[in-house]
N, C-alpha and C positions, 0 to 999 in steps of 0.2 A: 504494500500500500504506500503510495507516495505521501511524503510529509510536506504539509503546506506551512510556509514560514508565517510567523505572527510578529507584528511590529507593535511595540508598546512604548509610548513616549513618556519619560519620567520628568517630574518637576525638580525644583531645588530642594524642597522639603517634603517629607512624607514617605510613605511606603506603599508599594503596590503588591498585593497578594494575588498570586496566580495559581489557579488549580487546573491542572492539565487533565484532559480526558482523551483517551485514545479513540480514534475513528473506528467505528464498528462496521464491518462488512457482512452482509447477509445474502444468502441465496436459498430460497425455499421452493419446494415442490410438494405436490400432494403425495402422501404416502401410498395411496391407492390411485394409480394414474388413470383409472377408468371409472371413477366414482360419479354417480348421478344423484343429485339431490332431488328426491321426489316425495319427501315427507315434510310435514309442517315443522318438525324439529329434527335436525341432522347434526351429527358430529363430523367435523372435518379435521383430518390430521395433516399438518404441514410440517415438514422437517427439511433440513439441508445443511449447508456448510456455513461457517461463521468465522470471524476473526475478532480477537480482543473481547470476547464475551467470557467474563469470569463468574458472574452470578446473574440471577434473574433480572431482566430489564423490562419495565412496563412499556407498552406500545399501544398506538391507536390503529385500528383495523378498518380499512375501507374496501368494500367489495367492488369489483369492476365487472359490470355485466354487459355482454354483447348479445343482442337478440339475434336469433337465427333468421328473422325476417329482415333485419337491417344491420348486418355485421359492420357496416362502415361507421356507425355511431355507437357510443357506449354510454352507460350510466354509472355514476359513482354513488354508492350507497353506504353510508357510515354504519359500522357494526354497533349494536346496542350497548356493548360493554367494552372495557379495556381488555387487552390481551397481555401476555407476558412471553418474552423470548427466554426460554429456559435452556441452559447448557445440558446436554444429555448426561453429563457426569459432573454435577456441580460440587466438586470437592476442593474448590479454592484455586484450581489451576486453569489456565486458559485452555479452552477446548475448541476443536475444529468443527464440531457438529452441534446442532441445537434444534429445538422444536418450538412451535407456537402453542400456547396454552391459554385457556380462559383465565382471566384475573380472578383470584379467590379460590381457584381449584387447588386440590391437594398437590403440593409440589412433586410428590413422588408418583403422581397418577401416571399410569401406563396403559395405553400410550397417551402422551400429551395430545390434547385436541381442543378445538373451539366448537362450541355448540351454536348453531345457527337456528334462531327462531324466526321462521319466515314471516309470520304476522307481526312480530315485534319489530323486526328490522325493516319490513316492507320490501322484501326481496321477491318481487313478483316478475314472472316472465319465463321464457323458454329460450335457452341458448347456452353460451359458454360463460364460465365464471373465473375471473382472476381476482387478485387482491393486492393491496398496497399496505405495507407495514411501516409505520412511522414511529421511531423510538421516541419516548418521552424524555429526551435529553437535550441539553443546549445545542448539541451538534446536529440535531434533527436528521440523523442518518435514517435512511429508509431502504426498503427492498420492495421491488415491484414484480409481481407475477402477472404478466399480461394475460388477458383472456384468450388471445390468439395462440399463445404458447402453452396455456394450461389445458390439462385433460379433465378438469372439473366441468361438468355440465349440470344444468338445472332444468326442472320441468315443474314449475309452479305458476303456470300462466293463467291469468284471469283478465278479462276485458270485455269489450262490447263489439259486436259485429253488426254492420249495417246491411239491411236487405232491402231490395226494391219491392214493388207490389207483386211481383212474380216470385217472391221469396228467393231471388238470386242475390248472391253477395255483391255488394258495391265495393269494388276495389279502388277505383279512381273517383274521388268525390268532386273533382274540379268542374264537372259538367252539371252538378246539382244547382238548382235555382231556389230562391225564396219561394215558398209555397209547395215545394216538392214533398210528397208524402213518402216517408221511409218507415222501416220497421227496425227496431233495435232489439237485438238478442244477446243475452250474456253468453260468453264462452269461458270455459274454465277447465283446468286440469282435474283429473280424478281425485287429487289430494284434497280438493275443496268440497267434495261430496258431503252432503248433510250439514253444510254450513248455511247460515242465514245472512243475507246481505241486503243493504239498502242502496239503490242506484239513483243518483241525482244527476239530472242533465240541465244545464242552464247556460245562458250566454256568458262568455268570458268578458269581464269588465266590471266597472264599479259605477254606481250612480253618483249624481251630483251631491246627494246627501250621504253617500257612503253605504247605502243599503243595497242588498241584492234583490233581484227580482225573484218571483215565485218560480221554483224550478219544476220541470217534469220529474216526478219522483215515483219509484216503484220499489216494492219489497219482495224478495224471492227467498224461498227455501230451496237451495240448490240440491238436486238429486243426481244420482249417477246417470240418469237418462237425459234426454234433451229438455231444454227449458223453453217455454213459449216466448214468443216475441211480444213487444209492445209497439203499437203504432203511434206515430207522432208526425206532425207536419212542421217542416222547417219554415217557421213564419213568425209573425209579430205577436202571436199568442205566447210564444216562448221568449222571443227577444223583446224585452220589456220596455224598450224605448228610452230607458233612463241611463243607459250606459255610455261612458266615454270611449266608444270605439274610435273616436277621432274623425274629424272631417277628412283627413288625408288617408285614413285606412280604407282599403278597397274591399275588405272582407268582413263578414259577420261570422263570429266563431262560437261554436258550441263546445263546452268542456264537460267532463263527467267526473263524478266521485263515486267510488265503490267503498262503502263502509261495512265492515263485518259487525254483526249484531249478536247479542246474547241469545241463546236458543229460546224461541217462543216469545221474545220481547222485541221492542223497537229501540232498545238501549244499546249504545256502542259497546262492543266487546272490549274488555280491559286489555291493555298491552297489545293493541293491534293498530297498525298504521293504515289509514285509508289509502286507496290507490286513486290517483288523479291522472287525467290525460285529456287529450284533445279528441273529440269525437268526429268533428268535421268542420270545414270552413266553406262558406259559400260567398260568391261575389255579391256585393251590395246591389240592389236594384238601382237603375239609373233613370233619372227623369230625362227623357229624350225630347219630349214635346210639351209645351204649355203656352197657350195662346189665348188672346181675347179678340173676338171679332164682332162686327156688326152684322146681324142676320135678320131676315124678315121674320116677324112673329108668325107662328103657325096659325092657320085659319081657325077661328073659333077660340083662340087663346085669349080669354078675357078674365084676368084674376078676379076673384070674388071681392077682394079689398082694393081693386084698382080705382083710382079717382077718375072722374069724368071730365075734369078740366083739361083742355088740351095744353100741350107744351107751347111756350112762345118760341119763335125762331131764335137761334138756329137749332134748338133742341126739339122742334116739332117732329123730327124724324122718329123720335122715340114713341110717338103715338102709334106707330105701326111696326117698329123695329125693336129688336132686343139685343142685349150684349151677351154673347155666348162664350163661356170659358170651357176649354177642352184641353186634354193632355194625355200623355202616355208614358208609362214606365216600362223599361226593358229589363230583362232578367227576372221575370215573374213566370212561375210555372202555369201552364194552360191546362184546361180540362181536356182529358183524352182517355181513351180506353186502352188497357193493356190486356194481354191474354187472360189474366186471372182476376183483374180488378179494374176499377176506374180511378184515375187521378182526378180528385174533386177540384172544383173551382177554388182558387185562393182569393179572398177578398179582404180588403181593409178600408178604413174610413179616412177621408181627408176633408178639410174645410177650405172653402174658397170665399174670400172677401173681395168687395169692390171698392176701389178708391178713385177719386177724381184728382186730376193734376191741372193746375192753372198757373199763369204767370203773374207775379206781383211786382209792382214798381212802375216807373214811367221811363219812356225813351229806351236808351240802350241798357239801362241798369235794371234789367228784368231778372227776377229770381224765381225759379220754379217752386211751387208749394203743392202740398197734397193734403186732402181731407178724406176721411172715410165716408162713403155713401151711406145714407141712413136706411140701409136694407140689411137684414140679418144675413150672416154668412150662410152659404149653401153647404149642407152636409151631403157629400157625395160618396158613393161606394166605388172603389177601384175594382173592376172585374175584368179578367183577362188582360190586365195591365192598362186598361183604358178607363177614362172618366170624363164626364161632361155635364154642364148645367147652365141654366139661363138666368140672367138678371133682367127683370122687367121693371123699368123705371116708372111705369104707370102705377106701381104699388107704393110709390112715395106719397107722403102727405102733401097737401097743397103748400104748406110752409116750406117743406124740403124741396119741392119743385121750384118754388120762387127763389130759394137760396141758390139752387143749382143754376137756374136761368140767369141769375145775376153774375155768374162766372162765365157766361157763354161768350162774352166778348174778350175774354182773357186767354185765348188759345186753349180752351178747355179740351181735355182728353181724359181717357179712362184707362186704368190698368187693374188687373186682378192679382191677388196674393194667395198662394197655395201654402197650406200648413197641414201637418199631420194632426189628426183628431186627438184630443186629450182623453177621450173615452176609450182608451186602449190599455191593455196590460195592467200593471200595478197602478197606473193613473186612474183607471176606472174604479179601483178599490178606494183610492183616495177621495174621489168625487162622492162616493157613497157616504163617506164619513164627514163630508164637508170640508176636507182639506184641499187647498188649491195646489195642484201640481205645477212643477216648473215647466216652462215652455220646452218643446222638443227641438233640439238643434237639428235642422232638416238634414244636413250632410252627415250626421252621425248615423242615420238610418238609410238614406238613399243618396247616391252620388249625383252630381249634375255639373255641367259646365257653368262656372260662376263668372259674372261680369264684374271683375274686380280691377283695381289699378294694376296695369301691366298685363291684363288679359287680352288686350287688343280690341276692346269694346265689342265683345260678343258674349253670348250666353245669357243666363238669367241673373238678375240683380238680387242679392240676398237682402232681407229686411229683418229688423228686430225692433220691437216696440215702436213701430211706425217710422223708423229711421233706417236709411241705407247703412249696411254694415259689411262685414267680411263673411266669407263662407264658413269659417270656423265658429261664428257666433249667430248666424242668421237662423231664426226659427221659421221664417217665411221665405218663399221664392216668388219673385215678381214676374208677371207676363210682359208682353210688349204693350206699347201705348196704342190706343185707337181713338180717333176723334169722331165727331158727329157725321163726317162725310164717309167714314169707313176706312180712312187712311191709317195704315199701321206703321209704327216706327219703333226703334229700339229704345227701351227705358235705360238711359245711360247712367252707370254708377257714378260718374264724375260730376253729374249735375248736383248742385248744392240743394240741400233740403232745409 
């Protein structure tokens, strides 16, 4: 072993006390080169060569697991207890051979071994197993038995399998869309037979208030036979809208937790670590179209509460024409038949509000202003990715008509604002109790091309609390502008409000 020089600078007064520790070299291998861990508690014997080991040395053990499904990646799993490197003949002289032993075990135990408690350590999976031994000494010497060179294997796999409506395994989830119906089936090694588990599936993320959305949750008593699947829809019933997935994140992610329970109860099993993982990721839906247009009112369309007073010019067009808001989301699953079942429609709710825009000031110093139209927002259902609804200005009160007509000479135009309904997910539960939920940041749920500074004056302008804002803050998305002549123009973010 090479000796590394140590430099110590001394002062004029005082003393430096130095305690020297020899560098320890270890090389360990399984005593049984073909051992497979297939029980919930297994003893592993590791022994090999060493240098400068005179007595027992405490150490930390980290298991290195390589899955047979993905050998290119590995997981590091700390052992639940400390270990001890024990010279095979601890009689006060340096020995060339040693073994790994559980801390607290009888020093003379033969053979020396480490007990692995799968549930306590959380050592779940099927593949190859290596380990890293780090000595609890200032030198931090360590020995590594890589999984690729180890002959230890493990078969304690437990997880979830995704099935389509034809009960075929979904290997590649990249093509899944929001609204897709899937089936979730537990898979487990025989060692977990007769165990009771609770499976929770929820969106990955955290809400503005730090709370988690209500998960999809199932409880199983695992048997040696097959376990039935549970159906669920990848949709906004599970994605609770409260999460900071981030306006720049392009995916919505589902994670899962498998918790072992006490037999016959719903209480967590003592000394058992839950298994967590990613179930699937789907691309966010994308708002590809959202427009406001002037359209002829359908024949016979006379609202019950419509006023009979005609509009004064130039708004008299609204005596027979309506403002129609329409749009489309891409990346939404559509209704269709499969050989064994039908993919149902996926629907969700949005709200559309109407605003008026006019110019304030005199001469060249004109400033655009906007006011909400005194009509209630339209609650629309997005079905097959599409939505649409009409604003009929004849439903305005006479006073609201006069106020709107007074703006008619100020380059008056209209635009619509699209928002996600607050009556969704955990927000609906809040509304029932009278609690006002936070607005939903639109881009956290659905992507869209935003008309922001530097975007080249294209896309949809984000809005928050009736002011233009950025994509990361906007809870509303604005349509184009349309005036009383039917002319459509871009609602530009750079205009002052």
